[in-house]
C-alpha positions as CSV (number, residue, x, y, z in Angstrom):
1,M,34.7,-60.1,11.6
2,S,38.0,-61.0,9.9
3,L,38.1,-60.5,6.2
4,T,39.2,-64.2,5.7
5,A,36.7,-65.6,8.2
6,H,34.6,-67.1,5.5
7,I,37.5,-68.9,3.8
8,P,37.9,-72.6,4.8
9,S,41.4,-73.2,6.4
10,H,43.9,-75.2,4.2
11,R,45.3,-76.8,7.3
12,K,44.7,-80.5,7.6
13,P,42.7,-81.7,10.5
14,R,44.5,-83.3,13.5
15,R,44.9,-87.1,13.4
16,S,45.1,-89.6,16.2
17,A,48.5,-91.0,17.2
18,S,47.6,-94.5,16.0
19,K,46.7,-93.2,12.6
20,V,49.9,-91.2,12.4
21,A,52.0,-94.2,13.4
22,L,50.3,-96.4,10.9
23,R,50.8,-93.9,8.1
24,A,54.4,-93.4,9.1
25,G,55.0,-97.1,8.8
26,V,53.4,-97.2,5.4
27,A,55.4,-94.2,4.3
28,G,58.6,-95.9,5.6
29,G,57.9,-99.0,3.6
30,V,57.3,-97.0,0.5
31,L,60.5,-95.1,0.9
32,S,62.5,-98.3,1.4
33,T,61.1,-99.7,-1.7
34,I,62.0,-96.6,-3.6
35,A,65.5,-96.7,-2.3
36,V,66.0,-100.3,-3.3
37,A,64.6,-99.6,-6.7
38,G,66.9,-96.6,-7.1
39,A,69.9,-98.7,-6.2
40,A,68.9,-101.4,-8.7
41,G,68.2,-98.9,-11.5
42,P,70.6,-97.2,-13.9
43,A,73.4,-95.2,-12.3
44,N,72.5,-92.1,-14.3
45,A,68.8,-92.1,-13.6
46,E,67.5,-88.6,-12.5
47,P,66.0,-88.4,-9.1
48,V,62.3,-87.8,-8.9
49,T,61.3,-84.6,-7.3
50,A,57.7,-83.4,-6.6
51,T,56.7,-79.8,-5.8
52,L,53.5,-79.1,-4.0
53,E,52.3,-75.6,-4.5
54,M,49.7,-74.2,-2.1
55,P,47.3,-71.7,-3.5
56,T,47.9,-68.1,-2.2
57,I,44.3,-67.0,-2.2
58,T,44.5,-65.1,1.1
59,A,46.3,-62.1,-0.3
60,D,44.2,-61.8,-3.4
61,L,41.0,-62.1,-1.4
62,A,42.1,-59.3,0.9
63,T,42.8,-57.0,-2.1
64,T,39.4,-57.8,-3.6
65,V,37.6,-57.2,-0.3
66,A,39.5,-53.9,0.2
67,A,38.5,-52.8,-3.3
68,S,34.9,-53.8,-2.7
69,A,34.9,-51.8,0.6
70,E,36.3,-48.7,-1.2
71,A,33.7,-49.1,-4.0
72,T,31.0,-49.4,-1.3
73,Q,32.2,-46.2,0.4
74,Q,32.2,-44.3,-2.9
75,V,28.6,-45.4,-3.6
76,A,27.5,-44.4,-0.1
77,H,29.2,-41.0,-0.6
78,A,27.4,-40.6,-3.9
79,Y,24.1,-41.4,-2.3
80,D,24.8,-39.0,0.5
81,L,25.7,-36.2,-1.9
82,Q,22.6,-36.8,-4.0
83,A,20.5,-36.7,-0.8
84,Q,22.0,-33.4,0.2
85,Q,21.4,-32.0,-3.3
86,D,17.7,-33.2,-3.2
87,A,17.2,-31.6,0.2
88,A,18.7,-28.3,-1.0
89,A,16.5,-28.3,-4.1
90,E,13.4,-29.1,-2.0
91,K,14.3,-26.3,0.5
92,A,14.8,-23.8,-2.4
93,A,11.5,-24.8,-4.0
94,K,9.7,-24.2,-0.6
95,T,11.4,-20.8,-0.2
96,A,10.4,-19.7,-3.7
97,K,6.8,-20.9,-3.2
98,K,6.6,-19.0,0.1
99,A,8.1,-15.8,-1.5
100,K,5.6,-16.0,-4.3
101,A,2.6,-16.4,-1.9
102,D,3.8,-13.5,0.2
103,A,4.2,-11.3,-3.0
104,E,0.7,-12.3,-4.1
105,R,-0.8,-11.4,-0.7
106,K,1.0,-8.1,-0.6
107,A,-0.2,-7.2,-4.1
108,E,-3.8,-8.1,-3.2
109,A,-3.6,-6.0,0.0
110,E,-2.3,-3.0,-2.0
111,R,-5.0,-3.4,-4.6
112,K,-7.7,-3.5,-1.9
113,A,-6.2,-0.5,-0.2
114,E,-6.2,1.4,-3.5
115,E,-9.8,0.5,-4.2
116,A,-10.8,1.6,-0.7
117,A,-9.0,4.9,-1.1
118,K,-10.7,5.6,-4.4
119,K,-14.0,4.7,-3.0
120,K,-13.5,6.9,0.0
121,A,-12.4,9.8,-2.2
122,A,-15.5,9.4,-4.4
123,E,-17.8,9.3,-1.3
124,E,-16.2,12.4,0.1
125,A,-16.5,14.3,-3.2
126,A,-20.2,13.2,-3.5
127,A,-20.8,14.3,0.1
128,K,-19.3,17.7,-0.5
129,E,-21.3,18.1,-3.6
130,A,-24.5,17.1,-1.8
131,A,-23.7,19.5,1.0
132,A,-23.1,22.4,-1.4
133,E,-26.4,21.7,-3.2
134,K,-28.3,21.4,0.1
135,A,-26.9,24.7,1.2
136,E,-27.8,26.4,-2.0
137,Q,-31.3,25.0,-1.8
138,E,-31.6,26.3,1.8
139,R,-30.5,29.7,0.7
140,A,-32.9,29.8,-2.2
141,S,-35.7,28.6,0.1
142,R,-34.9,31.3,2.7
143,A,-34.7,33.9,0.0
144,A,-38.0,32.9,-1.5
145,E,-39.6,32.9,2.0
146,R,-38.2,36.3,2.8
147,T,-39.4,37.7,-0.5
148,T,-42.9,36.3,0.1
149,L,-43.0,37.7,3.6
150,S,-41.7,41.1,2.4
151,A,-44.3,41.3,-0.3
152,S,-47.0,40.4,2.1
153,A,-45.9,42.9,4.7
154,S,-45.6,45.6,2.0
155,G,-49.0,44.9,0.7
156,S,-50.7,44.8,4.1
157,G,-48.6,47.6,5.7
158,V,-47.8,45.3,8.7
159,S,-44.3,44.7,9.9
160,V,-43.9,41.4,11.7
161,G,-40.6,39.6,12.7
162,S,-38.3,38.8,9.9
163,S,-40.6,40.3,7.2
164,S,-40.0,43.8,8.8
165,S,-36.3,43.1,8.9
166,S,-36.2,42.1,5.3
167,S,-38.2,45.1,4.3
168,S,-36.0,47.5,6.1
169,S,-32.9,45.8,4.7
170,S,-34.2,46.0,1.2
171,S,-35.1,49.7,1.7
172,A,-31.6,50.4,3.1
173,S,-30.0,48.6,0.2
174,S,-32.1,50.6,-2.2
175,S,-31.1,53.8,-0.5
176,S,-27.5,53.0,-0.6
177,S,-27.6,51.9,-4.2
178,S,-26.5,55.3,-5.3
179,S,-23.3,55.0,-3.3
180,T,-20.2,54.6,-5.4
181,A,-17.2,52.7,-4.3
182,T,-14.0,54.7,-4.0
183,G,-10.4,54.0,-3.1
184,S,-9.5,50.6,-1.8
185,A,-13.2,49.5,-1.7
186,A,-13.4,50.3,-5.5
187,A,-10.5,48.0,-6.1
188,V,-12.1,45.2,-4.1
189,V,-15.3,45.6,-6.0
190,A,-13.5,45.7,-9.4
191,F,-11.6,42.5,-8.5
192,A,-14.8,40.7,-7.5
193,R,-16.7,41.7,-10.6
194,A,-13.8,40.7,-12.8
195,Q,-14.2,37.1,-11.6
196,V,-17.9,36.8,-12.5
197,G,-18.4,33.8,-14.7
198,D,-15.5,31.8,-13.2
199,A,-16.2,28.3,-11.9
200,Y,-17.1,27.4,-8.4
201,V,-14.8,24.7,-6.9
202,S,-14.7,23.7,-3.2
203,G,-11.4,24.9,-1.8
204,G,-10.7,27.0,-5.0
205,T,-8.5,30.0,-4.6
206,G,-8.2,31.1,-8.2
207,P,-7.2,32.2,-10.6
208,N,-10.1,30.7,-12.6
209,S,-12.0,28.8,-10.0
210,W,-13.1,29.8,-6.5
211,D,-15.1,29.0,-3.4
212,C,-16.9,31.8,-1.6
213,S,-14.2,32.6,1.0
214,G,-11.4,32.1,-1.5
215,L,-12.8,34.8,-3.7
216,T,-13.2,37.3,-0.8
217,Q,-9.7,36.6,0.4
218,A,-8.2,37.2,-3.0
219,A,-10.2,40.4,-3.5
220,F,-8.9,41.9,-0.3
221,R,-5.4,40.6,-0.9
222,S,-5.3,42.6,-4.2
223,I,-5.2,45.7,-2.0
224,G,-2.8,44.3,0.5
225,V,-5.3,43.2,3.2
226,D,-5.0,39.6,4.4
227,L,-8.2,38.0,5.5
228,P,-8.6,34.6,7.2
229,R,-9.2,31.7,4.8
230,V,-12.6,30.4,5.8
231,S,-16.1,31.9,6.0
232,Q,-16.4,31.5,9.8
233,A,-13.3,33.6,10.5
234,Q,-14.1,36.2,7.8
235,S,-17.5,36.8,9.4
236,T,-15.7,38.3,12.4
237,A,-12.7,39.8,10.6
238,G,-14.0,43.4,10.8
239,T,-16.6,45.7,12.4
240,Q,-20.1,44.4,12.4
241,V,-22.5,46.6,10.4
242,G,-26.2,46.5,9.9
243,L,-27.7,45.5,6.6
244,D,-29.3,48.9,6.4
245,N,-25.9,50.6,6.5
246,L,-24.0,48.7,3.8
247,Q,-21.1,50.2,1.8
248,P,-19.3,48.8,-1.3
249,G,-16.5,46.5,-0.1
250,D,-18.3,45.2,3.0
251,I,-18.2,41.4,3.5
252,L,-21.6,39.8,3.7
253,Y,-22.1,36.5,5.5
254,W,-24.8,33.9,5.8
255,G,-25.2,32.1,9.2
256,G,-24.1,33.3,12.6
257,A,-21.1,35.6,13.1
258,G,-18.2,33.2,13.8
259,S,-20.2,30.3,12.4
260,A,-21.0,31.5,8.9
261,Y,-21.3,29.0,6.1
262,H,-21.1,31.4,3.2
263,V,-19.7,34.9,2.4
264,G,-19.8,37.4,-0.5
265,I,-18.9,41.0,-1.2
266,Y,-21.3,43.9,-1.4
267,V,-20.6,45.8,-4.6
268,G,-23.2,48.6,-4.2
269,G,-26.5,49.2,-6.0
270,G,-28.2,46.5,-3.8
271,N,-26.0,43.8,-5.3
272,F,-23.4,41.4,-4.1
273,V,-20.8,39.2,-5.9
274,G,-20.1,35.7,-4.6
275,A,-18.9,32.3,-5.6
276,Q,-22.3,30.6,-5.0
277,N,-22.1,26.9,-6.0
278,S,-21.0,24.5,-8.7
279,G,-24.2,25.2,-10.7
280,T,-23.9,29.0,-10.9
281,G,-20.2,29.7,-10.4
282,V,-19.3,33.3,-9.5
283,V,-22.3,35.6,-10.0
284,E,-23.5,39.1,-9.2
285,R,-27.0,39.0,-7.7
286,P,-29.3,41.4,-5.8
287,L,-29.5,41.0,-2.1
288,A,-33.1,39.7,-2.5
289,Y,-31.7,36.7,-4.3
290,D,-30.4,35.4,-0.9
291,M,-30.6,37.9,1.9
292,P,-27.5,37.7,4.1
293,T,-27.6,37.4,7.8
294,G,-25.0,40.2,8.6
295,A,-22.0,42.1,7.4
296,V,-18.6,43.2,8.5
297,R,-16.6,46.2,7.4
298,V,-12.8,45.8,6.9
299,L,-12.0,49.0,5.1
């Protein structure tokens, strides 16, 4: 649409030919009258002139409309810029909210993982302690049973099964009690006895806390002999010997050869030194306290 479309035209409407002729006649008469009057009037009279000025509104209106259009564009640009800023702020807020939620979920997962690890460690420690206590109770029960059977067999003069074996082992231990450790065996015995009173700790390898195989390994290492780390392997680390032929420095084991669950060191005089459990620590006890299953000789 044209910028001046809404402005009424200043042109006069068309007239019919008759009206034009009539008005021309009237105008001619008027002009004749004026001419006559002018001729009759004073000679120095000034002529009458009339100027008709048409309003020039078209140019001003175009300027106004152009200015209005420019102002409208500026307002539209301002609205568009504000909309972009609002969209950017909303997007940043959503991003920050999502990042916060992710961080909170990660922190919660880490907290739960840490709690689960602590719980698992506590359960494993409790299980190890329970297993050690159970093993000690089983050894004590077997020792008491063997002692009872041995006493019964000695009193009745009858040798039956394990009671006969226990009696012969005790007799052999008594007969070897006069044997004295010498050389490397003496050094192993001295090392083992020096640790009596230390604490028992599962996996302990010294210098102030031990488990059973950690103590025997350290004792033999003191003379330059390397033993395997665990009881099962130590129970087959040397030559198998009978309990009636023990010598100081022999390794005693409880359980089967190759599947032993406990080891100690025979120190002579019918005694052994071993890291027993968390309740007793490292002790020296007579064989009757907990009769071993077998022995191996390394030296």
